[in-house]
KOLVOGU-674268 format. One record per atom (N, C-alpha, C, O): z, y, x. Coordinates in steps of 0.05 Angstrom, whole numbers, plus 32768, in hexadecimal, padded with zeros to 4 digits. Layout:
% KOLVOGU-674268
ZYX;...
END
This chain:
% KOLVOGU-674268
87D488248663;87DC881D867E;87E58835868E;87D48843869A;87FE883B868E;88088853869C;8803885286BA;87FE886886C6;8803883B86C6;87FE883A86E3;87E2884486EA;87DE885186FE;87CE883D86D9;87B2884686DE;87B1886586DB;87A3887286EA;87BF887086C7;87BF888D86C4;87CB889B86DC;87C088AF86E6;87E1889186E6;87EE889C86FE;87DC889A8716;87DA88AD8726;87CF88838719;87BC887F8730;87A58893872E;879C889E8742;879A88978716;878388A98712;878B88C68719;877C88D48726;87A388CE8710;87AC88EA8716;87B188ED8734;87A98901873F;87BD88D98741;87C288DA875D;87A888DC876D;87A588EC877F;879488CB8765;877A88CC8773;876C88E78770;876088F18782;876E88F28758;8762890C8753;876E89228764;87608932876F;878989228766;879689358777;878E89328794;8789894687A1;878E8919879D;8786891487B9;8769891C87BF;8763892587D5;8758891887AC;873C891F87B0;8738893E87B0;8727894887BE;8747894C87A0;87448969879E;8752897887B4;8749898D87BC;8769896E87BD;8779897C87D0;876A898187EA;876C899887F4;875C896E87F6;874E8973880F;87398989880D;87358999881F;872A898987F7;8715899D87F3;872289B987F2;871789CC87FE;873889BC87E4;874689D687E2;875089DE87FE;874D89F58806;875C89CB880C;876789D28827;875189DA883A;875489ED8849;873A89CB8839;872489D1884A;871889ED8844;871189FC8857;871689F4882A;870B8A0E8823;871E8A24882B;87158A3A8832;87388A1F882A;874C8A338830;874E8A38884E;87518A4F8857;874B8A23885E;87508A26887B;87368A25888B;87378A2588A4;871F8A23887F;87068A21888E;86FF8A058893;870F89F38891;86E68A01889B;86DC89E688A0;86EC89D888B6;86EF89E388CC;86F589C088B0;870489B088C4;872089B888C7;872E89AD88D8;872B89CC88B8;874689D588BC;875889CA88A6;874F89BA8895;877089D388A6;878389CC8891;879089B18897;878B89A488AC;879F89A88884;87AD898F8887;879A89778887;879D89668898;878689778875;877389618875;8758896C8880;874D897E8874;874F89608896;8736896988A2;871E89608893;870B8970888E;871D8947888B;8706893C887D;870F89288868;872789208868;86FD89218857;8703890D8843;86ED88F78845;86D688FD8847;86F688DE8846;86E488C88846;86EB88B5882F;870388B28828;86D788A98823;86DC8896880E;86C68881880F;86B088858819;86CD886A8803;86B988548803;86C3883B87F6;86DB883887EF;86B1882987F2;86B7880F87E5;86C087FA87FA;86BC87FD8812;86CD87E687EF;86D587CF87FF;86D587B687EE;86D987B787D6;86D1879F87FB;86D2878587EE;86E5877487FF;86E9877A8817;86EF875F87F3;8702874F8803;8707873487F7;86FC872C87E2;871987268804;8720870B87FC;873E87088800;8749870D8816;874C870087EB;876986F987EB;876A86DB87EF;876386CC87DC;877286D28806;877086B5880D;878686A58800;8782868D87FB;879D86B187FA;87B386A287EE;87AE869E87D0;87B3868887C6;87A486B287C3;879F86B187A6;878386A9879F;877B86A98787;877286A387B2;8757869B87AE;874886AF879C;873C86A78788;874986C887A4;873D86DD8793;872B86EF87A4;873186F587BB;871486F78799;8703870B87A5;870C8726879B;871887288785;8707873B87AA;870F875587A2;86F9876A87A7;86E8876687B8;86F9877F8797;86E78795879A;86F887AE8795;870987AF8783;86F587C387A6;870587DA87A3;86F987F287B2;86E287F287BA;870A880687B5;8702881F87C2;871A882B87D0;8731882687C8;8715883C87E3;872B884B87F1;8722886687F8;870A886C87FA;8736887887FC;873188938805;87418896881F;8757888D8821;873588A38833;874288A8884C;874688C68850;873288D5884F;875F88CF8854;876588EB8858;877388EE8873;878B88E98875;876588F78888;877188FB88A2;8786891188A1;878289268895;879D890B88AE;87B3891E88B1;87B9891F88CF;87C4890C88D9;87B2893588DC;87B6893688F9;87A189268907;878B892088FD;87A7891E8920;879489118932;879088F3892C;877988EA892A;87A688E48928;87A488C78926;87AF88BB890C;87AE88A2890A;87B888CB88FA;87C488C188E1;87B188C688CA;87A588DC88C8;87AF88B388B7;87A088B8889F;87AD88AC8887;87B988968889;87AC88BA8870;87B688AF8857;879F88A0884A;878888A9884B;87A58888883E;879088778833;8797886C8818;879E88548816;8796887C8803;8799887087E8;8781885E87E2;876B886487EA;8787884887D4;8771883587CE;8778882587B5;878F882587AB;8764881787AB;876888058794;875587EE8795;873E87F1879F;875D87D8878A;874C87C0878A;874F87B1876F;876487B28763;873987A48767;873A87918751;87378776875D;87278771876F;874787628753;87468747875D;873C87348748;874387358731;872A87228751;871D870F873F;872486F28749;871586E78759;873B86E78740;874386CD874A;873286B7873E;872686B98729;873186A1874D;872286898744;872E867F872A;871F86798717;8748867E8728;87568676870F;8768868C8707;877986958717;8766869686EF;877886AB86E5;876986C486DE;875186C686E0;877986D886D5;876E86F186CC;876A870586E3;8776870386F8;8758871886DF;8753872D86F2;876D873E86F6;877B874486E2;87738745870F;878A87568715;8781876F8724;87698772872A;879487808729;878E87998738;87A587A0874B;87BC87968747;879F87B1875E;87B487BB8771;87AC87D78779;879587DD877F;87C087E98779;87BD88058782;87CF8808879A;87E688018799;87C5881587AF;87D4881887C8;87D7883587D0;87C4884587CC;87ED883B87DC;87F1885587E9;87F888508806;880F884E880D;87E4884E8817;87E788478833;87E3885E8846;87D88873883F;87ED885A885F;87E8886C8875;87E0885B888D;87EB88458891;87CD8865889D;87C3885688B4;87C5886788CD;87C1888088CC;87CC885B88E3;87CD886888FD;87B7885C890E;87B588448912;87A5886E8919;878F8865892B;879988658947;87A788788950;879388508956;879C884E8972;8784884A8984;876E8843897C;87888850899E;8773884D89B2;875F886389B1;875E8874899F;874E886389C6;873A887889C8;8724887389B3;871A885D89B1;871E888889A4;870A8885898E;8717887D8974;870A8881895F;872F88738974;873D886D895B;87328856894A;873788558932;872288448956;8716882E8947;872A881A893D;8727880E8928;87408816894C;875488038944;876A88128935;87738828893E;87748807891F;87888815890F;879B88018902;879587E988FF;87B2880A88FA;87C587FA88EC;87D6880C88DB;87D7882488DE;87E4880088C7;87F4881088B5;88018800889F;880387E888A1;880A880F888B;881788028875;881C8816885E;8814882E8861;8828880D8849;882E881F8833;88378810881B;883F87F9881C;8837881E8805;8841881387EB;882A880687DC;8813880F87DD;883187F187CD;881D87E387BC;882887E087A0;883F87D9879C;881787E5878D;881C87DF8771;880887C98768;87F187CF8765;881287B18765;8801879A875F;880587918742;881B878F8738;87EF878A8736;87EF8780871A;87DE87678719;87C687688714;87EB874F871E;87DC8737871B;87D3873486FE;87E0873F86EC;87BD872786F9;87B2872686DE;87C4871D86C8;87BF872486B1;87D8870C86CE;87E8870086B9;8805870986B8;881586FC86AC;880C871F86C6;8827872886C6;8829874686C8;8814875486CA;8841875186C9;8845876E86CB;8840877986E7;883B876A86FA;8841879386E9;883C87A18703;8854879D8715;886B87A0870C;884F8797872E;886487938742;886087A68759;884A87AD8760;887687AF8765;887587C1877C;887B87B28795;888C87A18796;886C87B887AA;887087AB87C4;886787BE87DA;886587D687D6;886187B287F1;885787C28807;884087B48816;883E879B8815;883087C38824;881987B98833;881E87BC8851;882B87CF885A;881387AA8860;881087AD887D;87F387A58883;87E887928877;87E687B48895;87CA87AE889B;87C387B788B7;87D087C988C3;87AE87AC88C2;87A187B788D9;878387B288D7;877A87A088C8;877387C288E5;875787BF88E2;874887CC88F9;875387D6890C;872E87CA88F7;871B87D5890B;870587E388FD;86F787D888EC;870187FD8904;86EB880C88FB;86D48808890E;86D788088926;86BC88038903;86A687FB8914;86938812891B;867B880D8921;869C882B8919;868A8842891E;869988568930;86B188568932;86898867893C;8694887D894C;86A28891893A;869A88948923;86B7889F8944;86C588B28933;86B388C88926;86BA88D28911;869D88CF8933;868C88E48929;867888DA8914;866B88EA8907;867588C08910;866288B588FC;866A88BC88E0;868288BD88D9;865788C088CF;865C88C788B3;866388AE88A2;867288B0888F;8658889888A9;865D887E889C;866B886C88B0;8661886788C5;8683886288A8;8692885188B9;8699883688AB;86A788368897;868E882188B6;8695880688AC;86B087FE88B7;86BA880888CB;86BD87EB88A9;86D787E288B3;86DC87C588A9;86D087BC8896;86ED87B888B8;86F8879E88B0;871687A188B2;872187AC88C5;87248796889E;8741879B889C;874F87818894;874687728883;8766877C88A0;87778765889B;87918770888D;879F87808899;879687668875;87AC87728864;87C0875C885B;87B887468855;87D987648859;87EE8754884C;87FC87668839;8804877C8840;8800875C8820;880F876B880C;8827875A8805;8825874487FB;883F87658809;885887578803;8861875F87E7;886A877687E3;8860874C87D5;8869875087B9;8876873687B1;886B872087B4;888E873787A5;889D8720879C;889F870A87B1;889B86F287AA;88A6871187C9;88AB86FE87DE;889386EE87E6;889586D887F2;887B86F887E0;886286EC87EA;8853870187FA;8857871987F5;884286F8880B;8832870B881B;881686FF881F;880F86F68835;88058701880B;87EA86F6880D;87DA87058822;87DC871E8824;87CA86F68831;87B887028845;879E87098838;879386F98829;87948721883E;877A87298833;87698734884A;87738741885C;8750872F8848;873C873A885A;872B874D884A;872187468835;872787668854;871787798846;870187848859;870687888870;86E98788884D;86D38794885C;86C887AB884B;86C887AA8833;86C087C18858;86B587D78849;86AC87ED885C;86A987E98874;86A788048850;869F881B885F;86AA88348852;86AE8835883A;86AD88498862;86B688638858;869F8877885E;869488778874;869A8889884C;8686889E884F;869588B88851;86A488C0883F;869188C78867;869F88E0886C;869188F6885B;867988FB885E;86A18903884A;869789178838;869989338845;868789438843;86B089398852;86B58953885D;86B28954887B;86AE893F8888;86B5896B8887;86B7896F88A4;869F896788B2;869E896988CB;
END
């Protein structure tokens, strides 16, 4: 599965880059101030599938963050599928609890080949910006092959740096 290999290499680079930047520029400096990661679960309402996954949050500047993620989907009828995302989110308002964004999606339904599409999402973080653990609820649409299934995701991120 070449897509899994590429996703693993990308995740490894993204995980190592913030630590190197932080060590080079001092605590809280550099391009990436902190690194957060965590699990998420969700429901794809169009395809009647539950999902489990994880995401990494890499803040860039004050209100922008890069958010690579991946999910496994377990449909009621059919084979298990997966999706890998390369998203960016913009936080709005005081405290940055409300956010929205989008990005690229590589989706592999259980019974067909990998397809490329894009994501749109918005969500709400349920914790103060200074908290180490931040829960969230997220509303997502992935446009692939002229369909845009709605998904609801719940999870939390654990701040590793800063």
